LUMKE-317811 format. One record per residue: residue number from 0; residue in three letters; z, x, y of N, C-alpha, C in turn. Coordinates in steps of 0.001 Angstrom, whole numbers, plus 500000, padded with zeros to 6 digits. Each point is the difference from the previous one (the first is absolute). Layout:
(NUM; "ALA"; (Z; X; Y); (Z; X; Y); (Z; X; Y))
...
% end
This chain:
(0; "MET"; (608333; 317374; 811402); (498913; 500809; 499283); (499912; 499767; 498426))
(1; "GLU"; (501393; 500130; 499645); (499939; 499858; 498559); (499667; 498537; 499310))
(2; "LYS"; (501015; 499234; 501381); (499597; 498414; 499657); (498570; 499552; 499928))
(3; "ASP"; (499723; 500596; 500843); (498332; 499116; 499892); (499296; 500693; 498291))
(4; "LEU"; (500379; 500940; 499660); (499394; 500814; 498716); (500246; 499152; 499057))
(5; "VAL"; (500743; 499922; 500183); (500897; 498699; 499011); (499282; 499078; 499525))
(6; "GLU"; (500148; 499532; 501410); (499521; 498598; 500288); (498341; 499749; 499258))
(7; "TYR"; (499732; 500455; 500507); (498376; 500748; 499522); (499455; 500281; 498679))
(8; "ILE"; (500556; 500338; 499612); (499929; 500210; 498693); (499966; 498808; 499152))
(9; "ALA"; (501474; 499728; 500135); (500516; 499204; 499614); (498556; 498359; 499887))
(10; "LYS"; (499912; 499800; 501538); (498862; 499099; 499536); (498722; 500401; 500037))
(11; "SER"; (499433; 500633; 499733); (498853; 500489; 499079); (500090; 499766; 498610))
(12; "LEU"; (501111; 499792; 499500); (500484; 500014; 498388); (499850; 498526; 499940))
(13; "VAL"; (500518; 498781; 500569); (500409; 498718; 499750); (499293; 499365; 500372))
(14; "ASP"; (500014; 498946; 499476); (499472; 498776; 499571); (500465; 499236; 502185))
(15; "ASP"; (501249; 499617; 499703); (500150; 499720; 501052); (500981; 500972; 501317))
(16; "PRO"; (498989; 500385; 500840); (499921; 500879; 501172); (501395; 499601; 501058))
(17; "SER"; (500032; 498699; 499824); (500879; 499366; 501201); (501005; 499955; 499550))
(18; "ALA"; (500841; 500542; 498856); (501114; 499642; 499577); (500894; 501745; 499829))
(19; "VAL"; (499225; 500520; 500375); (500595; 501559; 500057); (500657; 500197; 501486))
(20; "LYS"; (501340; 500254; 499282); (500298; 500430; 501222); (500644; 501219; 499766))
(21; "VAL"; (500351; 500844; 501073); (501197; 501349; 499900); (500820; 499831; 501004))
(22; "SER"; (501172; 500675; 499667); (501390; 499998; 501138); (500318; 501380; 499859))
(23; "VAL"; (500536; 500093; 500816); (499880; 501857; 499868); (501708; 499930; 500203))
(24; "VAL"; (501232; 501149; 499662); (501060; 499694; 499998); (500514; 501719; 499980))
(25; "GLU"; (499968; 499947; 501927); (500444; 501463; 499711); (501286; 500719; 499833))
(26; "GLY"; (500462; 500980; 499673); (500799; 500686; 499669); (500322; 501523; 500613))
(27; "GLU"; (501121; 500446; 500452); (500090; 501252; 500730); (499290; 501177; 499159))
(28; "LYS"; (499586; 500090; 498013); (499201; 501416; 500085); (498468; 498654; 499312))
(29; "SER"; (500170; 498799; 499629); (498670; 499243; 499378); (499547; 498923; 500410))
(30; "THR"; (498619; 499517; 499876); (499970; 499244; 500151); (499515; 498818; 498804))
(31; "ILE"; (500455; 499025; 499545); (499713; 498873; 499252); (499368; 499351; 500321))
(32; "LEU"; (498406; 499610; 498928); (498938; 499000; 500231); (500662; 499527; 499361))
(33; "GLU"; (499528; 498244; 500216); (500459; 498507; 499186); (498776; 499243; 499814))
(34; "LEU"; (499517; 500262; 498971); (498018; 499460; 500181); (500560; 498694; 498854))
(35; "ARG"; (499362; 499344; 500904); (500252; 498497; 499339); (498586; 499456; 499887))
(36; "VAL"; (499825; 499470; 498732); (498331; 498865; 499574); (500121; 498894; 499432))
(37; "SER"; (499677; 499375; 499978); (499876; 499008; 499209); (499878; 499645; 498391))
(38; "PRO"; (500779; 499243; 499364); (500413; 500591; 498499); (498736; 499990; 499260))
(39; "GLY"; (499126; 499376; 500490); (499223; 500326; 499196); (498859; 501125; 499702))
(40; "ASP"; (500204; 500695; 501237); (499682; 501366; 500323); (501120; 501483; 499816))
(41; "ILE"; (501151; 499398; 499404); (500682; 500951; 499715); (499697; 501248; 498837))
(42; "GLY"; (498968; 499650; 498908); (499605; 500719; 499051); (498806; 501122; 500283))
(43; "LYS"; (499390; 499083; 501105); (499151; 501176; 501133); (500373; 501080; 500608))
(44; "VAL"; (500796; 499786; 500363); (500938; 500859; 501027); (500959; 501142; 499192))
(45; "ILE"; (500175; 499266; 498682); (500927; 501283; 499579); (498920; 500700; 498533))
(46; "GLY"; (499274; 499281; 499581); (498850; 500476; 499079); (500656; 500484; 497993))
(47; "LYS"; (498923; 500113; 499259); (500393; 500157; 499269); (501074; 501254; 499771))
(48; "HIS"; (500940; 500059; 498910); (501108; 500811; 500341); (500749; 500662; 501602))
(49; "GLY"; (499707; 499353; 500861); (500420; 500424; 501269); (498634; 501056; 500451))
(50; "ARG"; (498993; 499755; 499913); (498825; 501454; 500293); (499871; 499735; 500848))
(51; "ILE"; (499446; 498323; 500954); (499971; 500299; 501792); (501090; 500248; 500283))
(52; "ALA"; (501082; 499694; 499895); (501283; 499792; 500812); (500262; 501568; 499953))
(53; "LYS"; (499632; 500770; 499500); (500379; 501653; 499910); (499168; 500114; 500724))
(54; "ALA"; (499148; 499630; 499893); (498222; 500254; 501220); (500687; 500298; 501379))
(55; "ILE"; (499836; 498261; 500106); (500377; 499407; 501500); (501537; 501633; 500066))
(56; "ARG"; (500855; 500209; 499545); (500707; 500356; 501227); (499755; 501633; 499653))
(57; "THR"; (499396; 500242; 498693); (499230; 501583; 500058); (499714; 500164; 501729))
(58; "VAL"; (499111; 498557; 500220); (499055; 500338; 501293); (500564; 500329; 501472))
(59; "LEU"; (501126; 499159; 499640); (501213; 499550; 501123); (500731; 501448; 500216))
(60; "GLN"; (500031; 500591; 499091); (500969; 501556; 500217); (499698; 500839; 500829))
(61; "ALA"; (497680; 500326; 499525); (499621; 500856; 500552); (499746; 499157; 501532))
(62; "ALA"; (500033; 498991; 500259); (499783; 499414; 501220); (501059; 500628; 501038))
(63; "VAL"; (501247; 500018; 499360); (501630; 499896; 500791); (500150; 501556; 499882))
(64; "VAL"; (499117; 500688; 499485); (501089; 501438; 499263); (500027; 500733; 501363))
(65; "ASN"; (499953; 500188; 501225); (499417; 500563; 500945); (501539; 499562; 500479))
(66; "SER"; (500603; 498927; 500008); (500569; 499017; 501081); (501322; 500691; 499363))
(67; "GLY"; (500464; 500532; 498926); (501589; 500391; 499379); (500435; 499399; 499727))
(68; "LYS"; (499775; 498677; 500182); (501330; 498246; 499634); (499301; 500622; 498233))
(69; "HIS"; (501062; 499184; 499322); (499603; 498969; 498613); (499328; 498944; 500209))
(70; "THR"; (499440; 499292; 499249); (499102; 498965; 500425); (500141; 499521; 498709))
(71; "VAL"; (500178; 498452; 499486); (500406; 499593; 498614); (499280; 498544; 500198))
(72; "LEU"; (498636; 499122; 499171); (499575; 499296; 499801); (500680; 498703; 499008))
(73; "GLU"; (500207; 499624; 500337); (500891; 499039; 499151); (499418; 498260; 499872))
(74; "ILE"; (499527; 500014; 498572); (499267; 498644; 500101); (500818; 498728; 499510))
(75; "LEU"; (500191; 498809; 500630); (501304; 499720; 499628); (498658; 498520; 499834))
(76; "ASP"; (500513; 498718; 499206); (499968; 499369; 499984); (499473; 498491; 500048))
% end
């Protein structure tokens, strides 16, 4: 569910939605979502001063609050 949410938001923001890839790394107590976009779209996902990235992380945390797991979003080059 979290993967689909991040993928949907990222595809809505970028110019090249086909380049959006989200991979999930499961841990014991946490889940890491690694988001990859094309190099030209990285600024659109991060935003000025990281505002868009922070907003995506906030929505993600609200979505997983009942799961009891810590979820982290990493935006990779």
